[in-house]
C-alpha positions in Angstrom: 57.9 115.1 100.3 60.9 113.8 98.4 63.9 112.8 100.6 67.0 115.0 100.4 70.2 113.8 98.8 71.8 113.4 102.3 68.9 111.2 103.3 69.4 109.0 100.3 73.2 108.9 100.0 76.1 109.2 102.4 78.9 111.8 102.1 80.7 109.5 99.6 77.7 109.2 97.3 76.9 105.6 98.4 73.2 104.6 98.5 72.0 104.3 102.1 69.3 101.8 101.1 72.1 99.4 99.9 74.0 99.9 103.1 71.0 98.6 105.0 71.4 95.2 103.3 75.0 95.0 104.7 73.6 95.4 108.2 72.2 91.9 107.7 75.3 90.3 106.2 76.9 88.1 108.9 78.8 85.5 106.8 81.6 85.7 104.3 79.2 84.2 101.7 76.7 87.0 102.2 79.5 89.7 102.1 80.8 88.0 98.8 77.3 88.0 97.3 76.8 91.7 98.1 80.2 92.6 96.7 79.4 90.6 93.5 76.2 92.7 93.1 78.2 95.9 93.5 80.6 94.7 90.9 77.7 93.9 88.6 76.2 97.4 89.1 73.1 96.4 91.0 74.3 98.0 94.3 75.8 101.4 95.1 77.3 100.7 98.5 80.5 98.8 99.2 82.1 98.8 102.7 85.5 100.4 103.0 85.2 101.7 99.4 84.4 105.3 99.6 82.6 105.8 96.3 79.3 104.5 94.9 80.9 102.5 92.1 84.3 101.1 91.1 86.9 102.9 89.0 87.2 102.6 85.3 90.2 100.2 85.4 88.1 97.6 87.3 85.5 97.4 84.6 87.2 94.8 82.5 87.9 92.5 85.5 84.6 93.1 87.4 82.9 89.9 86.2 85.9 87.7 87.2 85.9 89.5 90.6 82.2 88.8 91.0 82.8 85.1 90.5 85.6 85.1 93.1 83.2 86.7 95.6 80.6 84.1 95.0 83.1 81.3 95.4 84.8 81.9 98.8 86.9 85.1 98.5 85.3 88.3 99.8 87.5 90.7 97.9 88.8 93.9 99.4 91.2 95.3 96.8 92.3 94.5 93.2 93.9 96.1 90.2 94.7 94.9 86.7 98.2 94.7 85.3 99.1 97.8 83.3 102.0 99.5 81.6 101.6 103.1 80.5 104.7 105.1 79.9 106.7 105.2 83.1 103.8 103.9 85.1 103.3 100.2 85.8 101.0 97.9 87.8 101.2 94.3 88.8 97.8 92.6 88.8 96.6 91.6 92.2 93.5 90.7 94.3 93.1 90.6 98.0 90.4 89.4 100.3 89.0 87.6 103.3 88.3 83.9 103.3 88.2 80.6 105.3 91.3 78.6 106.2 90.4 76.1 103.4 90.2 78.8 100.7 93.5 80.3 102.0 95.2 76.9 101.6 93.8 76.6 98.0 95.1 80.1 97.1 98.4 79.5 98.9 98.9 76.4 96.7 98.9 78.6 93.6 102.4 79.7 94.6 103.5 76.1 94.5 102.4 75.5 90.9 102.7 78.8 89.2 104.6 82.1 89.2 101.9 83.7 91.2 102.7 84.9 94.7 100.2 84.4 97.5 100.7 86.0 100.9 98.3 84.4 103.5 97.7 86.1 106.8 96.3 84.1 109.7 93.5 85.6 111.8 94.8 88.2 114.1 98.2 88.3 112.5 99.7 91.7 112.2 102.4 91.9 109.5 104.0 94.8 107.6 105.8 93.5 104.5 106.1 95.8 101.5 105.9 94.2 98.0 105.6 97.0 95.4 102.7 96.5 93.0 102.2 100.0 91.6 104.8 102.4 90.2 104.5 106.0 89.1 107.8 106.5 87.4 110.4 105.6 90.1 108.0 106.1 92.9 106.3 103.2 94.7 102.7 104.0 95.0 101.1 100.8 96.3 102.5 97.9 98.2 101.1 94.5 99.4 102.2 92.4 102.3 100.3 93.8 105.3 97.5 92.0 106.9 94.2 93.8 106.6 92.2 91.8 109.2 90.6 94.2 111.7 92.8 93.3 114.7 92.4 96.5 116.8 89.3 97.6 118.5 89.3 100.8 116.3 89.5 98.7 113.1 86.7 96.4 114.3 84.5 99.4 115.1 85.3 100.9 111.6 84.1 97.7 109.9 81.1 97.5 112.3 80.1 101.0 111.3 80.4 100.1 107.6 78.6 96.8 107.9 77.7 95.3 111.3 79.4 94.1 114.4 79.0 90.4 113.7 80.6 90.7 110.3 83.4 92.8 111.7 84.2 90.1 114.3 84.0 87.4 111.6 86.6 89.3 109.5 88.8 89.6 112.5 88.7 85.8 112.7 89.1 85.2 109.0 92.2 84.6 106.8 93.3 87.5 104.7 95.1 86.7 101.4 96.9 88.7 98.8 97.6 87.1 95.4 99.8 89.0 92.9 101.3 88.4 89.5 105.1 89.2 89.8 105.2 90.2 86.1 104.6 94.0 85.6 101.8 94.8 83.2 100.6 91.2 82.7 96.9 90.9 82.8 95.9 87.4 81.7 97.3 85.0 84.2 96.2 85.8 87.7 92.4 85.9 87.5 92.0 82.8 85.4 94.3 80.9 87.9 92.4 82.1 90.9 89.1 81.4 89.2 90.2 77.9 88.5 91.4 77.4 92.1 88.1 78.5 93.5 85.8 76.8 90.9 83.5 74.2 92.4 84.9 70.7 91.9 88.5 71.8 91.3 
């Protein structure tokens, strides 16, 4: 008897077999590798991303994001820089990492126009840096720590992955790197890639 759709996929269309691999991921390196596979199209489950695959705008930057995930930054969110009529986006990438990687990424702000906001483990902050505009309306902001700091947040991550990884994320640095120039799409990812390249 063939399994039903609800036995194969969750309510968001994510493949349950791919979720099972996340149950075994207990390091940032493992989480980064699984995220890289999702970005390369060989997985249909990504924690805290409630769809089986990424959106169209991520396609052109997916390979660069996969590299970051394999080199110390377990990415959570990103977007390309875009300008379309009255709408505009600043390119950014966010993610979880070690203290050493956070220091490398923070150093980008000392030698480039890029802005890095680094949140220490357990830090709760609520800054608001606009990165997406729809006309005059601010749609997306950065500046808030995304580490799971409350029991509810930890349980949410544990449900999406496993308890060990959720606790590790709570004890990791969370960084947000953005290009302050609206619509620019060729500076941030090369700079972050260079910062995280082995031997750099």
